[in-house]
Each structure stands twice: as structure tokens, then as C-alpha cells.
KOLROTI-588727 format. One record per residue: x, y negated, z of N, C-alpha, C in turn. Coordinates in steps of 0.02 Angstrom, whole numbers, plus 50000, padded with zeros to 5 digits. Atoms other than C-alpha are relative to their C-alpha. Example, Ala and Ser with C-alpha at 12.3 -4.5 7.8 and 13.67 -1.06 7.14 Angstrom:
500455005950000506155022550390500454994050000
499585005949997506845005350357499614994550037
//
This chain:
499834996350033533265330550571500755003650017
499124998049984535165331450642499755007350050
500034993649969534415344650765499785005549969
500264995750066533685355050635500575003749950
499494999550053535275353850534500585003750038
499534994749960536295360650678499935006050005
500524993050010535285375950711500095003349919
499644994250056535685381050526500614997649969
499064999549984537675376050537500095005750029
500014994549919537485391050700500035006049923
500354992950028536465401550574500255000649934
500125001050087536955397750379500975000950009
499385000350050538695404350328500304996949950
499715002650071538725396050162500074993749990
499835007150001538895379250233500614998849999
499195001649985540705372250176500074997550077
499815001949972541635367250309499844993850037
500145009849996541675346850277499134999550033
500625000249973539715350650299499695001850074
500284999849946539705356150474500004997150031
499955004249918538995347350608500434999250046
499225000549950540395349750723500444995949969
499445006150030541455341250598499714995749984
500245008350014540395327050547499884997550080
499875004149925540345325350749500914995950010
499065000449973542475326250765499964992149951
499485005750060542685313250606499404993650004
500235005250006541185303450623499394998050051
500515002449951540195301250773499365002749993
500575000450008538645296950779499814995249945
500115004350049538745287850627499835003749917
499964995550080538205302650496499205001950022
500784997650011536385308650456499935005949972
500124993550043535625324350368499344996149957
500644998850014533955323950248500265008749978
500264991750015533085342050219499605000149961
500524996550037532375352750095499765004050026
500584994749954530855363350161499695004449947
500394996550032529975377950099499735001950040
500064994849949528825384050223500344996750065
499514999749955529835385250384500674998450007
499284997550025531325387650293500474996149960
499545006050048532745373550257500235004449946
499734996150061533145377450069500464994149980
499305002450019534495362950049500094994250053
500095005449972535155348650150500724996549965
499805007250020536225332350107500284997250048
500045006849952537135325850252500544994249978
499885005650027537945309150237500284995150057
499755006349954538945295450338499634994249993
500135006149998538225276950353500514995250006
499595002049979539275263450346499694991849971
500105007950024539035243950330500714994950001
499355004550034540505233750236499674993449967
500425009450036540035213950191499355000950000
500315001750023538635216550239499345005149953
500234995550045537975231150114499925006650040
500084994849968537335247650179500145006449938
499764995250068538595262350095499695007750044
499954995449972538205281150126500305003649938
499405000350046539625289050077500205006850081
499754996749958540935302850196500434997750022
499355001949934542245302550333500744999649973
499354998850043543915301750314500345007850037
499914995749981544885317250312499455005349983
500574995450022543295327050244500204998949927
499914996050081543675333250062499554999249945
500494999250034542055335650012499324999050050
500574999049965540205334150068499465000749954
500694995950048538615333049976499585004150009
500554994049975537125344549968500345008250002
499984992649994536915361349996499455003849982
500514998150008535665373049926500135008050008
499784993249972535425389049999499795006849933
499724993350060535925403949878499385004650016
500534998050014534635412749820500005007849928
499714996650063534565428449671499285000449946
500514998750068533305423249556500244999249925
499684999450060533785423749360499914993750011
499575005650017534775410649291499314994449990
500535005650001533145399149227499574999450072
500225000149939532255402349393500454996250050
499325002849969533885397049476499974991749996
500245008450025533845379849376499364997750032
500805003549957532045375649432500054998950052
499925000749911532505379649592500384995350039
499545005849992534025368449617499744992349978
500075008749994533135354549531499414997550044
500655000049958531575356449635500474998450093
499585000549952532785355849792500584995750006
499685005250014533995343249725499894993650008
500595010050001532675329249692499734999550043
500265002049914531725332249854500794996750037
499265001949949533755328749930500044992549984
499935006150044533915314349819499484994549999
500435004049995532395306949831499484996750066
499865002149925532475306950041500594996350018
499305002849945534075297450074499694992749993
500415004950008533675282350145500384993049958
499975006950013533635263150098501155000049993
499395000150007535415261150021500394993749948
499555001150062536825249749914500195003149955
499404994850042537855261649857500095006550030
499764992849962538135280549883500585000849950
499544995750043539575289749832500355005750038
499694993149943540195308749902500305004149927
499624994550030541355321449817499685006950018
500514994649973540205336049813500495005649991
499524993449991541095354449843500035003949928
499824996650074541705363049677499495004850009
500834996450001540265376349721499254997749955
500415002850015539045364149682500144996949924
499755000850051538965363449473499604993349984
500645000650030537315356949440499674993050040
499855007549989537185337949468499304997049977
500395001850025535825336149355499244994950031
500435001849958534245332249442500184993350040
499675005249960535445316049513500044995149952
499845005850071535825309149338499354997849968
500605002950034533905310749305499734992150037
500175004249936533865297849462500314993449990
499555005649997535035285449400500645001450035
499364997549960536645294149479500685001349938
499234998650041538425293749399500395005750020
499424994050002539825307749393500524999249967
499464997850028541505309449378500295005450024
499644993849998542435324149357500914998350041
499455001649966544045325249480500205009450025
499964992149995544975342149526500445001250058
499514997449933545635352749670500555005849955
499414996050010546925365349655499705007150040
499884994649954546475384249714500305006049990
499464994250010547395398849742499565005050036
500264991249972546615417649765500455002050028
499384995749974547455424549903499805007149995
500184990649979547935444749893500204998450066
500114997549921548045456050031501315002249963
499495001450017549925459349917500374992849995
499595007650027551225444949953500374999949967
499765000650043552235450749839499904998849934
500505001250066551125447649702499894992750024
500145007949993550795430349788500474996249996
499205003149979552705425949806500165003249891
499944999950065552855432749610499644993649949
500385005350017551425419449563500164994750016
499995009750016552325404649622500614997949941
499384998550048553415398449498500804997850011
499505000049983555285396449488500224996650072
499615008149970555825378749546499655001850093
500064999949928554595384349723500255004650020
499744994549950555475400349744500634998250045
499235002349990557015391049733500084997150048
500135007249960556325376649863500155005350076
500114995549920555975392249993500675004750020
499564998849997557435400049978500494995950040
499405006349969558565384449992499894997750052
500165001049948557675381250146500305002450050
499844998449946557985394650231500745004150004
499294996450001559805403650166500394991650013
499495005950001560505384850154499794996750056
500225005149944559695373450271499735003650050
500144996049931559155387550420499504998050027
500515001950003557615381250404499205003650040
500454995049964556245391250518499244995650016
500585001450017554275389150501499725001650101
500324996549912553415388550716499374994549983
500275005449990552045380850756500154992950042
499715008049989552055361750790499604998850055
500435004450003551405350150908499684995849965
500015006050054550265337750846500194994450006
499545005150020551175324850888500775000049961
499434998550059552865331550787499475000049930
500275002950048551445332350656500044995949980
500065009749994551055314250663500544999549972
499435007050014552595308550666500285000849912
499655000650080553185317050499499404998449937
500665001450030551305314250415499904992049996
499795008150003551615293950461500474998249953
499454999850057553285295550356499874999949949
500424999150051552325300350230499974992449963
500235005150022551515284350204500474994450007
499325004050019552995272750251500305001349953
499454996950082554065279750099499534995449984
500275006050073552495273149982499644993850050
499975006549966552585257550107498914998549995
500705002149990550555260250151499835002250053
500374998749931549625259750309499715008249996
500324993049977549215276250394499005000649966
500965000750008547085280350328499805000250032
500444997649952546775285450489500304997450083
499604998749949547265283650678500085006350036
499594992349932548245294650801499215002350055
500364994649967546605297250904499535001449957
500474994650012545435300350780500385005249965
499664991650025546595314350708499895005250070
500264996749927546635320150905499345003050011
500924999249971544765319850927499905004949953
500264994850066544505331850739500655005150033
499764994549971546085342650824499705003150037
500224996249948545175345050967499385004649986
500574997050005543605350550889500455006149957
499874996050046544595361050752500265004950038
499564993849953545595370550903499335002750060
500614996249963543885372750996499705005549946
500364996850043543265381350840500505005449996
499474993450006544835391350832499905000549903
500115000550081544915384650637500414997349961
499255004050016546715376450642500735003649986
499504995950002548435379750603500454992849986
499595005550033549825366750627500785002249996
499534996649992551475371650584500514993949995
499235004150006553345362950579500535007149961
499284995950030554785367950475500694998050025
499365005849964556335362050591500565005849959
499154996150002558305367650556500245000450075
499384999649939559555373550688500084994250027
499855005149993559885358150733499244994350051
500395001449977558205355450791499654993149964
500395007350038557795339950660499135005749954
500504999250035555815340950586500294999949946
499905001750086556055343550412499214998049953
500734997750032554005347350345499675001350038
500514998049966552335350050419499335002249954
500564998850060550625355850345499495000950063
500624996649926549065356850441499465001649963
500684996350011547565367250408499625001650023
500515000249965545845368850422499575005649960
500134997150035544835384050373499155002350043
500704997349997542985391350362499655005849960
500084995650097542075404150271500715002749998
499254996350036543315413450148500554993049986
499565005750025544305395350121500284996350040
499565002149948545815389450212500184990549946
499975004549999545995370750180500884998249998
499615005049991547685359650149499824993550014
500495005849992546995345050253500504994149992
499465003849987548695335950285500445002750006
499124996749997550505339050265500344992350025
499575005849955552105325850326500665004149969
499274997050024553895326950288500514995150001
499455005149995555515318650322500314998349950
499745002150049556115307950182500674997749971
499234998150038557875308850205500375008650014
499964992950008557625329750214499745001849957
500514996450040556545330950083500125005549949
499794995450046557765338449971500195010350029
499724993349964557955353250092499625005149990
500404997050015556365361750016499675002950041
500144998049951555685362850168499014999150006
500585003950008554125354350098499535008649994
500164992550049553845372349985499765007150059
499824994849954554265382350119499545000150062
500494999349973552985377750250499355000849987
500534997450033551715378550135499825008449969
499964993550001551975395350095499955003850048
500204995749937552145401350262499314999150005
500735001349988550415392050292499435005049946
500614993850038549595403950148500295006050031
499864993549981550575418250205499585003650079
500525001649934549865414150390499275001950009
500865000650000547995414350336499735007850020
500384993149965546985429150424499415003149935
500044997150069546195442250290499134998049982
500705001550037544435435050282500234992649982
500115003150065545195419750189500275002449938
499874997250074544985423650004500374991649968
499895004750045545345403949949500434997150031
499665005049980546715392749984499974994549974
499985006350034546255375049939500424994450010
499625003949978547595363649913499784991650010
500415006849981546235348749922500534993949924
499595005350078547085342749733500004993250008
499935009349994547645324949710500104998849916
500185002150083547195317549531500864994050007
499205004650009549415309149567500255006249960
499884995050039550215317049434500645005550038
499564995649955551895322649556499565005250037
500034995449980550855328949663499515009049988
500414993550043549415339449550500905004049961
499484997750013551275346149485500035006250030
499724998249936551785352349645499495004850010
500724996949986549965360849689500235005049942
500044994950051550015369049523500355007250004
499444993550012551825377949541499915004450034
500044995249975551085386149677499545006549979
500484995650037549895396949551499464998850006
500665003849977548515388649614499504999449912
500475002050042547045386849494499674994849983
500405007150017546385370149418499385001350005
500854999549972544475368449494499804992449997
500105007150017543535352649442499415000850049
500375002549914542315345049584499684994849978
500265004450050541235331549527499944993650068
500025003749941541145313349631499264997249964
500735001450009539325307849616499754992950033
499975004649983538705291349640499694992749971
500695005250008537385277449622500214992650054
499895006549952537445256049650499224998149988
500545001949992535775250549700500124993450001
500045006449969536385232849742500314995949929
499724999650062536495222149583500974995150015
499435002549986537785210749674500695004749991
499444994349991538895226949692499945001449932
499904999550079538545230849497500484996049972
499465005250037539365215549450500744999150027
499345000649964540715218349579500515006449961
499624993750080541125236149475500384999949972
499885000250055541085230649344500474994650000
499425005749985542405214949386500435006950011
499324995849983543645227349451500015006649937
499874995550052543375240749295500304994849951
499535004250053544065226649178500424997650009
499264999549982545435225349281500655003549963
499714996250022545995238949241500255001849918
//
């Protein structure tokens, strides 16, 4: 099925970036697979997933640095009632074809709002939020859409600190990215080798920007790593030097990332966080709160007990 799916990804522009076969190759290697729904010779639905083994359990999920995965359904021009019936058939077929697993969990793309066929099969859903900014050709209107504190930060970075944004090396960016986790006393959730492989694939497809904000003394203040596909750009990773965090450079590098997107990009997705300070920062760019679903199902009774115990501890 993967060979058929690769051909589908080459031909179908509506498949999101994180569901593209080349992306999954980069972030999951051979540890991904896909189920397909077909009508005649045409593929009308697909559900890629990664397969992990942990503590003896078989998990169907998604890779690191992959914001969303979940099902893709071929667009149609059917009337609304027929559209729902069509989605019922496609989504149901995908759910029924999933291989045996102990636990399934994926963040679905925000365009996929109908998960009812999965609900009927015992799946659960939690709503999460991202923030998406509608791109405008008129940069002045985009500027006016920023909250005052973001505009002040951008001015401060440029006028007081003399910070400029340029293309950075991956090493420069990863140094800044690592500092974020160190400041939070957390381990970086991916290795350098993992990001190098992803960067090589994204560079080969010409879908990435690696930007850093630098002052006249050559100090790196902040960085942003952007990937894009179709009409959407995604803020995949960020970084900043905690000793220079008050320079306003984080706002500046994101603003420059937005402004540098090609005309084909209509939406800038901040990959919104459920962490309150980060949510507040993304919202201040004028981005719109957009829900997306985390869909899950646990088949293992042992895992069900474990999840219940974890929930009771909260």
C-alpha cells in the first residue's frame, strides 16, 4: 500500500505536509504504514500512521515534529448530506482496516472536522487548538493586525538592539533551540541527527526556512524553523537565548518568517500550544484560534487501567 500511497502523494495536492510520504520517510524511516480506502481504481481515503513498540504494547501514533497526521479524504463536490454519507463510508473503511493495536492516538489536521465514524467504533476525542494567520499581500494590514506589544518588540529588536534576521545554518538554529529546553530543565525531545535528516529532506523539496536573529556583535538572539506545503506554512521549531530574551528578537524573527513566505502561502500556522503563555504570544500576532482533534482508542485492558490511574492523579 505504501507504493500506491507514494504515487497518491505525488499527484494529490490536498494531502497535508505532515501526511506526505517523503515527510514520513524523513521522520519515521521504515516505521510507518498506511491503510487506503478505494472506489474502483481510485484512492478516496488514506490513513498513515507510525508503529511503535513500548513496554510490549503496540502503538499506532505519529512521529516527532509532526504536528498532525490522521485521515485524508478525497475532496468531492457532493451536496452536504451526500458528503457526510461519503465521509462515513471512507472514514469507516479506514478505521476498520487499521492493524491490530493496543493503543491508537493521533492529532488530526484541523480541516478534518468529522470524526463520527470513529466514535461509532469506540474511539474518543479531545479538542486542542492551534493558531492560524490568514496571510495578506498587504503587509501593512498584517502589521496593523499585530497587538501593540508585538509591534513594540519588533521595533525594540531592530532599533535598540540592532538585530537583523538572516538565513541561518542548522547548527546555529539548533543551538538556540536547545537553549529553550535547557531553560525549562527538559531534555530535547529529538536528536540532532533526527533534525539533520528532516532538514535534508525539507531542503531537497525546497519547503523550509531556517532564520536567525543576530545583533551587530554577532550574538544569536532567536531563531525560527518554518516548513510549508500547498497553501500553508508551519512554525515547526523555535529557539532563543534566555540571556537575550528581552531584546524582542523572538517577535522579530517570527514576523520576518511570516513576511518572507511566498505568494502561494495563504495561511501561517503557529502550531498552537495548550501552554497559556505560548498561546498568548501566538494570539498576539492576529492569528485565529482553530480547533483540531486528538482521536484515540485503547484496546488493551492493562493500558486502560494505567490510563485511568494516571487520570485520577491529576
